[in-house]
ZADO-1210 file (C-alpha; in nm, 4 decimals, padded with zeros to 6 digits):
<atoms>
<atom x="11.7813" y="-18.9065" z="-04.3269" code="UNK" pos="1"/>
<atom x="11.8804" y="-18.8345" z="-03.9693" code="UNK" pos="2"/>
<atom x="11.8040" y="-18.5325" z="-03.7511" code="UNK" pos="3"/>
<atom x="11.9540" y="-18.3811" z="-03.4387" code="UNK" pos="4"/>
<atom x="11.7536" y="-18.3374" z="-03.1201" code="UNK" pos="5"/>
<atom x="11.8152" y="-18.2303" z="-02.7615" code="UNK" pos="6"/>
<atom x="11.6758" y="-18.4324" z="-02.4697" code="UNK" pos="7"/>
<atom x="11.6711" y="-18.4044" z="-02.0922" code="UNK" pos="8"/>
<atom x="11.8192" y="-18.6983" z="-01.8993" code="UNK" pos="9"/>
<atom x="11.8592" y="-18.7788" z="-01.5314" code="UNK" pos="10"/>
<atom x="12.2223" y="-18.8940" z="-01.5219" code="UNK" pos="11"/>
<atom x="12.1987" y="-19.0062" z="-01.1584" code="UNK" pos="12"/>
<atom x="11.9641" y="-18.9245" z="-00.8691" code="UNK" pos="13"/>
<atom x="11.9641" y="-18.5482" z="-00.8250" code="UNK" pos="14"/>
<atom x="12.1648" y="-18.4761" z="-01.1414" code="UNK" pos="15"/>
<atom x="12.0009" y="-18.3716" z="-01.4692" code="UNK" pos="16"/>
<atom x="12.1657" y="-18.2922" z="-01.8006" code="UNK" pos="17"/>
<atom x="12.0909" y="-18.2206" z="-02.1659" code="UNK" pos="18"/>
<atom x="12.2080" y="-18.4676" z="-02.4281" code="UNK" pos="19"/>
<atom x="12.2259" y="-18.4506" z="-02.8050" code="UNK" pos="20"/>
<atom x="12.0406" y="-18.7263" z="-02.9835" code="UNK" pos="21"/>
<atom x="12.0338" y="-18.8445" z="-03.3433" code="UNK" pos="22"/>
<atom x="11.6930" y="-18.9573" z="-03.4611" code="UNK" pos="23"/>
<atom x="11.6002" y="-19.1317" z="-03.7864" code="UNK" pos="24"/>
<atom x="11.3481" y="-19.0002" z="-04.0321" code="UNK" pos="25"/>
<atom x="10.9976" y="-19.1402" z="-03.9894" code="UNK" pos="26"/>
<atom x="10.9046" y="-19.4644" z="-04.1600" code="UNK" pos="27"/>
<atom x="10.5652" y="-19.5856" z="-04.2741" code="UNK" pos="28"/>
<atom x="10.3035" y="-19.5245" z="-04.0081" code="UNK" pos="29"/>
<atom x="10.5309" y="-19.2919" z="-03.8095" code="UNK" pos="30"/>
<atom x="10.5418" y="-18.9174" z="-03.7456" code="UNK" pos="31"/>
<atom x="10.8216" y="-18.6712" z="-03.6844" code="UNK" pos="32"/>
<atom x="10.7179" y="-18.4246" z="-03.4143" code="UNK" pos="33"/>
<atom x="10.8847" y="-18.0940" z="-03.3325" code="UNK" pos="34"/>
<atom x="10.8188" y="-18.0132" z="-02.9672" code="UNK" pos="35"/>
<atom x="10.6456" y="-17.6874" z="-02.8795" code="UNK" pos="36"/>
<atom x="10.5928" y="-17.7379" z="-02.5054" code="UNK" pos="37"/>
<atom x="10.6344" y="-18.0095" z="-02.2483" code="UNK" pos="38"/>
<atom x="10.5100" y="-18.0153" z="-01.8932" code="UNK" pos="39"/>
<atom x="10.6768" y="-18.1267" z="-01.5718" code="UNK" pos="40"/>
<atom x="10.4556" y="-18.3639" z="-01.3753" code="UNK" pos="41"/>
<atom x="10.5991" y="-18.2246" z="-01.0545" code="UNK" pos="42"/>
<atom x="10.5177" y="-18.4989" z="-00.8051" code="UNK" pos="43"/>
<atom x="10.6165" y="-18.8011" z="-01.0125" code="UNK" pos="44"/>
<atom x="10.9092" y="-18.6412" z="-01.1953" code="UNK" pos="45"/>
<atom x="11.0548" y="-18.5012" z="-00.8723" code="UNK" pos="46"/>
<atom x="11.0343" y="-18.8483" z="-00.7198" code="UNK" pos="47"/>
<atom x="11.2105" y="-18.9982" z="-01.0238" code="UNK" pos="48"/>
<atom x="11.4701" y="-18.7184" z="-01.0165" code="UNK" pos="49"/>
<atom x="11.5510" y="-18.7977" z="-00.6525" code="UNK" pos="50"/>
<atom x="11.5839" y="-19.1690" z="-00.7310" code="UNK" pos="51"/>
<atom x="11.2922" y="-19.2723" z="-00.5084" code="UNK" pos="52"/>
<atom x="11.1217" y="-19.5265" z="-00.7337" code="UNK" pos="53"/>
<atom x="11.1102" y="-19.8582" z="-00.5427" code="UNK" pos="54"/>
<atom x="11.2960" y="-20.1346" z="-00.7295" code="UNK" pos="55"/>
<atom x="10.9854" y="-20.3542" z="-00.7377" code="UNK" pos="56"/>
<atom x="10.8049" y="-20.0746" z="-00.9263" code="UNK" pos="57"/>
<atom x="11.0677" y="-20.0126" z="-01.1956" code="UNK" pos="58"/>
<atom x="10.8668" y="-20.1922" z="-01.4638" code="UNK" pos="59"/>
<atom x="10.5310" y="-20.0380" z="-01.3684" code="UNK" pos="60"/>
<atom x="10.6756" y="-19.6868" z="-01.3532" code="UNK" pos="61"/>
<atom x="10.8279" y="-19.6903" z="-01.7003" code="UNK" pos="62"/>
<atom x="10.7003" y="-19.4067" z="-01.9184" code="UNK" pos="63"/>
<atom x="10.5786" y="-19.5074" z="-02.2672" code="UNK" pos="64"/>
<atom x="10.8898" y="-19.3747" z="-02.4479" code="UNK" pos="65"/>
<atom x="11.1363" y="-19.3869" z="-02.1614" code="UNK" pos="66"/>
<atom x="11.5011" y="-19.4617" z="-02.2375" code="UNK" pos="67"/>
<atom x="11.7411" y="-19.5947" z="-01.9788" code="UNK" pos="68"/>
<atom x="11.6486" y="-19.7416" z="-01.6435" code="UNK" pos="69"/>
<atom x="11.5799" y="-19.6269" z="-01.2883" code="UNK" pos="70"/>
<atom x="11.7448" y="-19.4799" z="-01.0956" code="UNK" pos="71"/>
<atom x="11.9529" y="-19.3499" z="-01.3888" code="UNK" pos="72"/>
<atom x="12.0651" y="-19.2647" z="-01.6431" code="UNK" pos="73"/>
<atom x="11.7061" y="-19.2321" z="-01.7554" code="UNK" pos="74"/>
<atom x="11.5097" y="-19.0134" z="-01.9966" code="UNK" pos="75"/>
<atom x="11.1716" y="-18.9693" z="-01.8314" code="UNK" pos="76"/>
<atom x="10.8567" y="-18.7637" z="-01.8879" code="UNK" pos="77"/>
<atom x="10.5173" y="-18.7905" z="-02.0541" code="UNK" pos="78"/>
<atom x="10.3599" y="-18.4497" z="-02.1207" code="UNK" pos="79"/>
<atom x="10.4766" y="-18.3345" z="-02.4655" code="UNK" pos="80"/>
<atom x="10.2963" y="-18.1167" z="-02.7194" code="UNK" pos="81"/>
<atom x="10.4390" y="-18.0568" z="-03.0638" code="UNK" pos="82"/>
<atom x="10.3644" y="-18.0106" z="-03.4310" code="UNK" pos="83"/>
<atom x="10.3870" y="-18.2949" z="-03.6825" code="UNK" pos="84"/>
<atom x="10.6488" y="-18.2123" z="-03.9444" code="UNK" pos="85"/>
<atom x="10.6423" y="-18.5402" z="-04.1374" code="UNK" pos="86"/>
<atom x="10.3983" y="-18.8294" z="-04.1479" code="UNK" pos="87"/>
<atom x="10.0505" y="-18.9118" z="-04.2769" code="UNK" pos="88"/>
<atom x="09.8868" y="-18.6270" z="-04.4676" code="UNK" pos="89"/>
<atom x="09.6042" y="-18.5911" z="-04.2170" code="UNK" pos="90"/>
<atom x="09.8534" y="-18.5214" z="-03.9361" code="UNK" pos="91"/>
<atom x="10.1189" y="-18.3033" z="-04.1023" code="UNK" pos="92"/>
<atom x="10.0960" y="-17.9523" z="-03.9607" code="UNK" pos="93"/>
<atom x="09.8692" y="-18.0600" z="-03.6749" code="UNK" pos="94"/>
<atom x="09.9469" y="-17.9838" z="-03.3117" code="UNK" pos="95"/>
<atom x="09.9473" y="-18.3116" z="-03.1194" code="UNK" pos="96"/>
<atom x="09.9881" y="-18.4451" z="-02.7657" code="UNK" pos="97"/>
<atom x="10.2215" y="-18.7373" z="-02.6982" code="UNK" pos="98"/>
<atom x="10.3321" y="-18.9228" z="-02.3857" code="UNK" pos="99"/>
<atom x="10.6959" y="-18.8422" z="-02.4677" code="UNK" pos="100"/>
<atom x="10.9792" y="-18.7156" z="-02.2443" code="UNK" pos="101"/>
<atom x="11.1348" y="-18.3692" z="-02.2664" code="UNK" pos="102"/>
<atom x="11.2954" y="-18.3712" z="-02.6129" code="UNK" pos="103"/>
<atom x="11.3033" y="-18.1186" z="-02.8964" code="UNK" pos="104"/>
<atom x="11.2170" y="-18.3614" z="-03.1801" code="UNK" pos="105"/>
<atom x="11.1139" y="-18.7243" z="-03.1839" code="UNK" pos="106"/>
<atom x="10.9755" y="-18.9994" z="-03.4057" code="UNK" pos="107"/>
<atom x="10.6891" y="-19.2162" z="-03.2794" code="UNK" pos="108"/>
<atom x="10.4128" y="-19.4284" z="-03.4315" code="UNK" pos="109"/>
<atom x="10.1293" y="-19.2136" z="-03.5631" code="UNK" pos="110"/>
<atom x="09.8979" y="-19.3985" z="-03.3259" code="UNK" pos="111"/>
<atom x="10.0932" y="-19.2541" z="-03.0302" code="UNK" pos="112"/>
<atom x="09.9850" y="-18.8951" z="-03.0970" code="UNK" pos="113"/>
<atom x="09.6439" y="-18.7365" z="-03.0486" code="UNK" pos="114"/>
<atom x="09.5519" y="-18.4107" z="-03.2260" code="UNK" pos="115"/>
<atom x="09.4967" y="-18.1132" z="-02.9976" code="UNK" pos="116"/>
<atom x="09.1671" y="-17.9274" z="-03.0522" code="UNK" pos="117"/>
<atom x="09.2097" y="-17.5934" z="-03.2257" code="UNK" pos="118"/>
<atom x="09.0822" y="-17.4013" z="-02.9234" code="UNK" pos="119"/>
<atom x="09.3405" y="-17.5529" z="-02.6848" code="UNK" pos="120"/>
<atom x="09.6793" y="-17.3725" z="-02.6872" code="UNK" pos="121"/>
<atom x="09.9965" y="-17.5862" z="-02.6631" code="UNK" pos="122"/>
<atom x="10.0841" y="-17.4696" z="-02.3104" code="UNK" pos="123"/>
<atom x="09.7447" y="-17.5764" z="-02.1755" code="UNK" pos="124"/>
<atom x="09.7504" y="-17.8979" z="-02.3773" code="UNK" pos="125"/>
<atom x="10.0433" y="-18.0313" z="-02.1711" code="UNK" pos="126"/>
<atom x="09.7881" y="-18.0830" z="-01.8926" code="UNK" pos="127"/>
<atom x="09.6185" y="-18.3580" z="-02.0948" code="UNK" pos="128"/>
<atom x="09.7994" y="-18.6356" z="-01.9087" code="UNK" pos="129"/>
<atom x="09.6972" y="-18.4865" z="-01.5753" code="UNK" pos="130"/>
<atom x="09.3366" y="-18.4429" z="-01.6857" code="UNK" pos="131"/>
<atom x="09.3473" y="-18.8109" z="-01.7857" code="UNK" pos="132"/>
<atom x="09.4359" y="-18.8879" z="-01.4241" code="UNK" pos="133"/>
<atom x="09.1378" y="-18.6836" z="-01.3077" code="UNK" pos="134"/>
<atom x="08.9002" y="-18.8503" z="-01.5535" code="UNK" pos="135"/>
<atom x="09.0200" y="-19.1960" z="-01.4542" code="UNK" pos="136"/>
<atom x="08.9824" y="-19.1140" z="-01.0849" code="UNK" pos="137"/>
<atom x="08.6272" y="-18.9915" z="-01.1294" code="UNK" pos="138"/>
<atom x="08.5473" y="-19.3057" z="-01.3272" code="UNK" pos="139"/>
<atom x="08.6844" y="-19.5058" z="-01.0321" code="UNK" pos="140"/>
<atom x="08.4694" y="-19.3260" z="-00.7750" code="UNK" pos="141"/>
<atom x="08.2116" y="-19.1255" z="-00.9633" code="UNK" pos="142"/>
<atom x="08.0487" y="-18.8422" z="-00.7661" code="UNK" pos="143"/>
<atom x="07.6734" y="-18.8133" z="-00.8047" code="UNK" pos="144"/>
<atom x="07.4666" y="-18.5033" z="-00.8754" code="UNK" pos="145"/>
<atom x="07.4798" y="-18.2682" z="-00.5772" code="UNK" pos="146"/>
<atom x="07.7573" y="-18.4569" z="-00.3963" code="UNK" pos="147"/>
<atom x="07.9937" y="-18.2909" z="-00.1513" code="UNK" pos="148"/>
<atom x="08.3442" y="-18.3511" z="-00.2862" code="UNK" pos="149"/>
<atom x="08.6696" y="-18.2495" z="-00.1207" code="UNK" pos="150"/>
<atom x="09.0128" y="-18.2761" z="-00.2819" code="UNK" pos="151"/>
<atom x="09.2946" y="-18.2723" z="-00.0276" code="UNK" pos="152"/>
<atom x="09.6065" y="-18.1261" z="-00.1854" code="UNK" pos="153"/>
<atom x="09.5913" y="-17.8301" z="-00.4243" code="UNK" pos="154"/>
<atom x="09.8828" y="-17.9398" z="-00.6391" code="UNK" pos="155"/>
<atom x="09.8764" y="-18.0009" z="-01.0119" code="UNK" pos="156"/>
<atom x="09.6733" y="-18.3228" z="-00.9881" code="UNK" pos="157"/>
<atom x="09.4446" y="-18.2031" z="-00.7093" code="UNK" pos="158"/>
<atom x="09.3550" y="-17.8830" z="-00.8919" code="UNK" pos="159"/>
<atom x="09.2703" y="-18.0713" z="-01.2109" code="UNK" pos="160"/>
<atom x="09.0576" y="-18.3265" z="-01.0241" code="UNK" pos="161"/>
<atom x="08.8668" y="-18.0479" z="-00.8486" code="UNK" pos="162"/>
<atom x="08.8000" y="-17.8642" z="-01.1741" code="UNK" pos="163"/>
<atom x="08.6755" y="-18.1748" z="-01.3543" code="UNK" pos="164"/>
<atom x="08.4556" y="-18.2729" z="-01.0569" code="UNK" pos="165"/>
<atom x="08.3080" y="-17.9235" z="-01.0517" code="UNK" pos="166"/>
<atom x="08.1502" y="-17.9985" z="-01.3892" code="UNK" pos="167"/>
<atom x="07.9094" y="-18.2445" z="-01.2266" code="UNK" pos="168"/>
<atom x="07.5710" y="-18.0703" z="-01.1785" code="UNK" pos="169"/>
<atom x="07.5231" y="-17.9176" z="-00.8314" code="UNK" pos="170"/>
<atom x="07.8437" y="-18.0746" z="-00.6991" code="UNK" pos="171"/>
<atom x="07.9946" y="-17.8825" z="-00.4084" code="UNK" pos="172"/>
<atom x="08.3705" y="-17.9067" z="-00.4597" code="UNK" pos="173"/>
<atom x="08.6338" y="-17.7844" z="-00.2143" code="UNK" pos="174"/>
<atom x="09.0113" y="-17.7796" z="-00.2476" code="UNK" pos="175"/>
<atom x="09.1963" y="-17.8236" z="00.0821" code="UNK" pos="176"/>
<atom x="09.5590" y="-17.7204" z="00.1245" code="UNK" pos="177"/>
<atom x="09.7974" y="-17.5934" z="00.3918" code="UNK" pos="178"/>
<atom x="09.9108" y="-17.3110" z="00.1593" code="UNK" pos="179"/>
<atom x="09.6605" y="-17.0215" z="00.1780" code="UNK" pos="180"/>
<atom x="09.7851" y="-16.8831" z="-00.1546" code="UNK" pos="181"/>
<atom x="09.6115" y="-17.1759" z="-00.3256" code="UNK" pos="182"/>
<atom x="09.2789" y="-17.0034" z="-00.2518" code="UNK" pos="183"/>
<atom x="09.3267" y="-16.7812" z="-00.5564" code="UNK" pos="184"/>
<atom x="09.3872" y="-17.0849" z="-00.7774" code="UNK" pos="185"/>
<atom x="09.0728" y="-17.2502" z="-00.6409" code="UNK" pos="186"/>
<atom x="08.8737" y="-16.9345" z="-00.7161" code="UNK" pos="187"/>
<atom x="09.0044" y="-16.9283" z="-01.0737" code="UNK" pos="188"/>
<atom x="08.8967" y="-17.2915" z="-01.1132" code="UNK" pos="189"/>
<atom x="08.5502" y="-17.2154" z="-00.9756" code="UNK" pos="190"/>
<atom x="08.5734" y="-17.4257" z="-00.6586" code="UNK" pos="191"/>
<atom x="08.5811" y="-17.3468" z="-00.2868" code="UNK" pos="192"/>
<atom x="08.8956" y="-17.3484" z="-00.0724" code="UNK" pos="193"/>
<atom x="08.9635" y="-17.4378" z="00.2893" code="UNK" pos="194"/>
<atom x="09.2586" y="-17.4897" z="00.5193" code="UNK" pos="195"/>
<atom x="09.2744" y="-17.8444" z="00.6635" code="UNK" pos="196"/>
<atom x="09.1552" y="-17.7364" z="01.0077" code="UNK" pos="197"/>
<atom x="08.8571" y="-17.5471" z="00.8624" code="UNK" pos="198"/>
<atom x="08.7424" y="-17.8039" z="00.6054" code="UNK" pos="199"/>
<atom x="08.3896" y="-17.9403" z="00.6421" code="UNK" pos="200"/>
<atom x="08.3366" y="-18.3071" z="00.7221" code="UNK" pos="201"/>
<atom x="08.0657" y="-18.5525" z="00.6175" code="UNK" pos="202"/>
<atom x="08.1905" y="-18.5495" z="00.2567" code="UNK" pos="203"/>
<atom x="08.0467" y="-18.7911" z="00.0024" code="UNK" pos="204"/>
<atom x="08.3845" y="-18.8258" z="-00.1688" code="UNK" pos="205"/>
<atom x="08.7344" y="-18.7241" z="-00.0587" code="UNK" pos="206"/>
<atom x="09.0216" y="-18.7428" z="-00.3075" code="UNK" pos="207"/>
<atom x="09.3731" y="-18.7388" z="-00.1622" code="UNK" pos="208"/>
<atom x="09.6733" y="-18.6142" z="-00.3623" code="UNK" pos="209"/>
<atom x="09.9381" y="-18.4910" z="-00.1137" code="UNK" pos="210"/>
<atom x="10.1462" y="-18.8116" z="-00.0813" code="UNK" pos="211"/>
<atom x="10.1772" y="-18.7437" z="00.2920" code="UNK" pos="212"/>
<atom x="10.0577" y="-18.9027" z="00.6151" code="UNK" pos="213"/>
<atom x="09.9052" y="-18.5745" z="00.7312" code="UNK" pos="214"/>
<atom x="09.7072" y="-18.5348" z="00.4089" code="UNK" pos="215"/>
<atom x="09.5746" y="-18.8889" z="00.4225" code="UNK" pos="216"/>
<atom x="09.4688" y="-18.8508" z="00.7871" code="UNK" pos="217"/>
<atom x="09.2899" y="-18.5245" z="00.6994" code="UNK" pos="218"/>
<atom x="09.1136" y="-18.7039" z="00.4145" code="UNK" pos="219"/>
<atom x="08.9864" y="-18.9786" z="00.6465" code="UNK" pos="220"/>
<atom x="08.8664" y="-18.7205" z="00.8980" code="UNK" pos="221"/>
<atom x="08.6541" y="-18.5449" z="00.6361" code="UNK" pos="222"/>
<atom x="08.4710" y="-18.8559" z="00.5127" code="UNK" pos="223"/>
<atom x="08.1061" y="-18.9335" z="00.5729" code="UNK" pos="224"/>
<atom x="08.0452" y="-19.2732" z="00.7405" code="UNK" pos="225"/>
<atom x="08.0794" y="-19.5811" z="00.5205" code="UNK" pos="226"/>
<atom x="08.2657" y="-19.4005" z="00.2423" code="UNK" pos="227"/>
<atom x="08.6245" y="-19.4219" z="00.1169" code="UNK" pos="228"/>
<atom x="08.9144" y="-19.1923" z="00.0399" code="UNK" pos="229"/>
<atom x="09.0218" y="-19.2172" z="-00.3233" code="UNK" pos="230"/>
<atom x="09.4014" y="-19.1942" z="-00.3050" code="UNK" pos="231"/>
<atom x="09.5806" y="-19.0637" z="-00.6152" code="UNK" pos="232"/>
<atom x="09.9135" y="-19.0098" z="-00.4377" code="UNK" pos="233"/>
<atom x="10.2327" y="-19.1801" z="-00.5501" code="UNK" pos="234"/>
<atom x="10.4459" y="-19.2346" z="-00.2400" code="UNK" pos="235"/>
<atom x="10.7542" y="-19.3908" z="-00.3962" code="UNK" pos="236"/>
<atom x="10.9694" y="-19.5564" z="-00.1321" code="UNK" pos="237"/>
<atom x="10.8453" y="-19.3381" z="00.1552" code="UNK" pos="238"/>
<atom x="10.6835" y="-19.5033" z="00.4566" code="UNK" pos="239"/>
<atom x="10.3408" y="-19.3657" z="00.5503" code="UNK" pos="240"/>
<atom x="10.2038" y="-19.3919" z="00.9047" code="UNK" pos="241"/>
<atom x="09.8371" y="-19.3486" z="00.9957" code="UNK" pos="242"/>
<atom x="09.6474" y="-19.3242" z="01.3222" code="UNK" pos="243"/>
<atom x="09.3449" y="-19.5471" z="01.2725" code="UNK" pos="244"/>
<atom x="09.2215" y="-19.5645" z="01.6292" code="UNK" pos="245"/>
<atom x="08.9521" y="-19.2954" z="01.6009" code="UNK" pos="246"/>
<atom x="08.6464" y="-19.3435" z="01.3760" code="UNK" pos="247"/>
<atom x="08.8143" y="-19.5515" z="01.1057" code="UNK" pos="248"/>
<atom x="08.6556" y="-19.8802" z="01.2199" code="UNK" pos="249"/>
<atom x="08.3366" y="-19.7553" z="01.3820" code="UNK" pos="250"/>
<atom x="08.2365" y="-19.5575" z="01.0723" code="UNK" pos="251"/>
<atom x="08.3580" y="-19.8278" z="00.8318" code="UNK" pos="252"/>
<atom x="08.5870" y="-19.5929" z="00.6403" code="UNK" pos="253"/>
<atom x="08.8046" y="-19.7076" z="00.3549" code="UNK" pos="254"/>
<atom x="09.1045" y="-19.6129" z="00.1413" code="UNK" pos="255"/>
<atom x="09.0995" y="-19.6955" z="-00.2275" code="UNK" pos="256"/>
<atom x="09.3815" y="-19.6437" z="-00.4765" code="UNK" pos="257"/>
<atom x="09.3367" y="-19.4988" z="-00.8250" code="UNK" pos="258"/>
<atom x="09.6093" y="-19.5221" z="-01.0884" code="UNK" pos="259"/>
<atom x="09.6099" y="-19.3812" z="-01.4400" code="UNK" pos="260"/>
<atom x="09.8317" y="-19.6565" z="-01.5848" code="UNK" pos="261"/>
<atom x="09.5223" y="-19.8628" z="-01.6615" code="UNK" pos="262"/>
<atom x="09.1762" y="-19.7520" z="-01.7704" code="UNK" pos="263"/>
<atom x="08.9391" y="-19.7627" z="-01.4735" code="UNK" pos="264"/>
<atom x="08.7657" y="-20.1012" z="-01.4425" code="UNK" pos="265"/>
<atom x="08.4374" y="-19.9098" z="-01.4529" code="UNK" pos="266"/>
<atom x="08.5090" y="-19.8144" z="-01.8161" code="UNK" pos="267"/>
<atom x="08.7770" y="-20.0593" z="-01.9329" code="UNK" pos="268"/>
<atom x="08.5329" y="-20.2575" z="-02.1440" code="UNK" pos="269"/>
<atom x="08.4010" y="-19.9517" z="-02.3257" code="UNK" pos="270"/>
<atom x="08.6823" y="-19.6935" z="-02.3371" code="UNK" pos="271"/>
<atom x="09.0370" y="-19.7134" z="-02.4720" code="UNK" pos="272"/>
<atom x="09.3418" y="-19.5145" z="-02.3651" code="UNK" pos="273"/>
<atom x="09.2965" y="-19.3010" z="-02.6785" code="UNK" pos="274"/>
<atom x="08.9309" y="-19.2353" z="-02.5897" code="UNK" pos="275"/>
<atom x="09.0345" y="-19.1189" z="-02.2442" code="UNK" pos="276"/>
<atom x="09.3059" y="-18.8903" z="-02.3809" code="UNK" pos="277"/>
<atom x="09.0730" y="-18.7360" z="-02.6398" code="UNK" pos="278"/>
<atom x="08.8221" y="-18.6651" z="-02.3636" code="UNK" pos="279"/>
<atom x="09.0938" y="-18.4997" z="-02.1554" code="UNK" pos="280"/>
<atom x="09.1953" y="-18.2746" z="-02.4456" code="UNK" pos="281"/>
<atom x="08.8330" y="-18.1780" z="-02.5090" code="UNK" pos="282"/>
<atom x="08.7935" y="-18.0764" z="-02.1430" code="UNK" pos="283"/>
<atom x="09.0951" y="-17.8460" z="-02.1806" code="UNK" pos="284"/>
<atom x="08.8933" y="-17.6115" z="-02.4023" code="UNK" pos="285"/>
<atom x="08.8042" y="-17.4416" z="-02.0703" code="UNK" pos="286"/>
<atom x="09.0548" y="-17.1538" z="-02.0261" code="UNK" pos="287"/>
<atom x="09.0255" y="-17.1639" z="-01.6467" code="UNK" pos="288"/>
<atom x="09.2736" y="-17.4543" z="-01.6523" code="UNK" pos="289"/>
<atom x="09.5395" y="-17.1900" z="-01.7261" code="UNK" pos="290"/>
<atom x="09.5422" y="-17.1222" z="-01.3505" code="UNK" pos="291"/>
<atom x="09.7343" y="-17.4504" z="-01.3115" code="UNK" pos="292"/>
<atom x="10.0174" y="-17.3256" z="-01.5372" code="UNK" pos="293"/>
<atom x="10.2497" y="-17.1426" z="-01.2996" code="UNK" pos="294"/>
<atom x="10.5878" y="-17.1177" z="-01.4685" code="UNK" pos="295"/>
<atom x="10.7772" y="-17.1574" z="-01.7929" code="UNK" pos="296"/>
<atom x="11.1408" y="-17.1764" z="-01.8995" code="UNK" pos="297"/>
<atom x="11.3477" y="-17.3035" z="-02.1944" code="UNK" pos="298"/>
<atom x="11.4716" y="-17.6608" z="-02.2170" code="UNK" pos="299"/>
<atom x="11.8245" y="-17.5407" z="-02.1369" code="UNK" pos="300"/>
<atom x="11.7092" y="-17.4496" z="-01.7845" code="UNK" pos="301"/>
<atom x="11.5386" y="-17.7812" z="-01.7095" code="UNK" pos="302"/>
<atom x="11.8279" y="-17.9435" z="-01.5149" code="UNK" pos="303"/>
<atom x="11.8193" y="-17.6548" z="-01.2647" code="UNK" pos="304"/>
<atom x="11.4398" y="-17.6241" z="-01.2654" code="UNK" pos="305"/>
<atom x="11.3784" y="-17.9920" z="-01.1902" code="UNK" pos="306"/>
<atom x="11.6418" y="-17.9853" z="-00.9163" code="UNK" pos="307"/>
<atom x="11.4540" y="-17.6962" z="-00.7558" code="UNK" pos="308"/>
<atom x="11.1177" y="-17.8692" z="-00.7862" code="UNK" pos="309"/>
<atom x="11.2602" y="-18.1913" z="-00.6428" code="UNK" pos="310"/>
<atom x="11.4097" y="-17.9981" z="-00.3521" code="UNK" pos="311"/>
<atom x="11.0682" y="-17.9097" z="-00.2149" code="UNK" pos="312"/>
<atom x="10.9433" y="-17.6084" z="-00.4130" code="UNK" pos="313"/>
<atom x="10.5696" y="-17.6102" z="-00.3431" code="UNK" pos="314"/>
<atom x="10.4852" y="-17.2844" z="-00.5211" code="UNK" pos="315"/>
<atom x="10.4847" y="-17.4429" z="-00.8652" code="UNK" pos="316"/>
<atom x="10.1867" y="-17.6342" z="-01.0015" code="UNK" pos="317"/>
<atom x="10.2622" y="-17.7173" z="-01.3653" code="UNK" pos="318"/>
<atom x="10.5916" y="-17.5852" z="-01.5011" code="UNK" pos="319"/>
<atom x="10.6119" y="-17.5870" z="-01.8803" code="UNK" pos="320"/>
<atom x="10.9216" y="-17.6173" z="-02.0971" code="UNK" pos="321"/>
<atom x="10.9635" y="-17.4183" z="-02.4177" code="UNK" pos="322"/>
<atom x="11.1702" y="-17.5281" z="-02.7168" code="UNK" pos="323"/>
<atom x="11.3899" y="-17.3403" z="-02.9578" code="UNK" pos="324"/>
<atom x="11.5024" y="-17.4912" z="-03.2878" code="UNK" pos="325"/>
<atom x="11.7626" y="-17.7608" z="-03.2118" code="UNK" pos="326"/>
</atoms>
């Protein structure tokens, strides 16, 4: 048995298209999933769309079910929520999350899907991969009770990090962004908001997500002495310049990278990738995460939507894709 599907591909940098695909029926230990929603991870997917993945990072940047190669043609993405149509009895009919690109139907090993809790709608569930990033980051540099935490960059990742950090008892969490309209998103997430020039310093933890020199310099400025910025940004092939002649050395400041591709060393011996993803989905039972969902359109519009996002649209946080029968 074979089935037809529709998938989004980047044909070449800056050019997206839809392609028909023929997929086999599932074998033993596999599931057939019909997509309900997928999410655009705006920062990373825009970078891939523009062809800005450095050649020495091609292997590391591969998505779990990617087809093709950078810079293109490539089928890329990793925030897909669907319903299992065929497979093991305990999964048939279940809504599941999978690290799969934008495609209407697909077959993967049953171990590659994680059931979505009943109280998490499919649109919100696409954030699971981003919440994983937040969980991993806070495992890397865990805030303590009552800490002052600032997240610089109120994009999709920054908003999710701030919301997860706000669950730590007595933590004082602030989102910092140059766009004043992000204040309403911060309020919906239950955290404070500040413009860069008004943000308070002496922070116990600063998380940087803007992928810009200005954002990283702001993050360093806000740190308490002898602490480090946790940098979640993916810069691609862009060169970043920093002015380190102020208090960087005298206050013994640091910059530390966090990356979701591996489980944080602080938990690697006791948590698996599946454990981390299940935790992320459980956290999404909080409806305030809906504030991060800022747009939706059908799969047929994705070539134009991703071109717009890659061209510098900063209004969108998480754009979701809807699927009709294909």
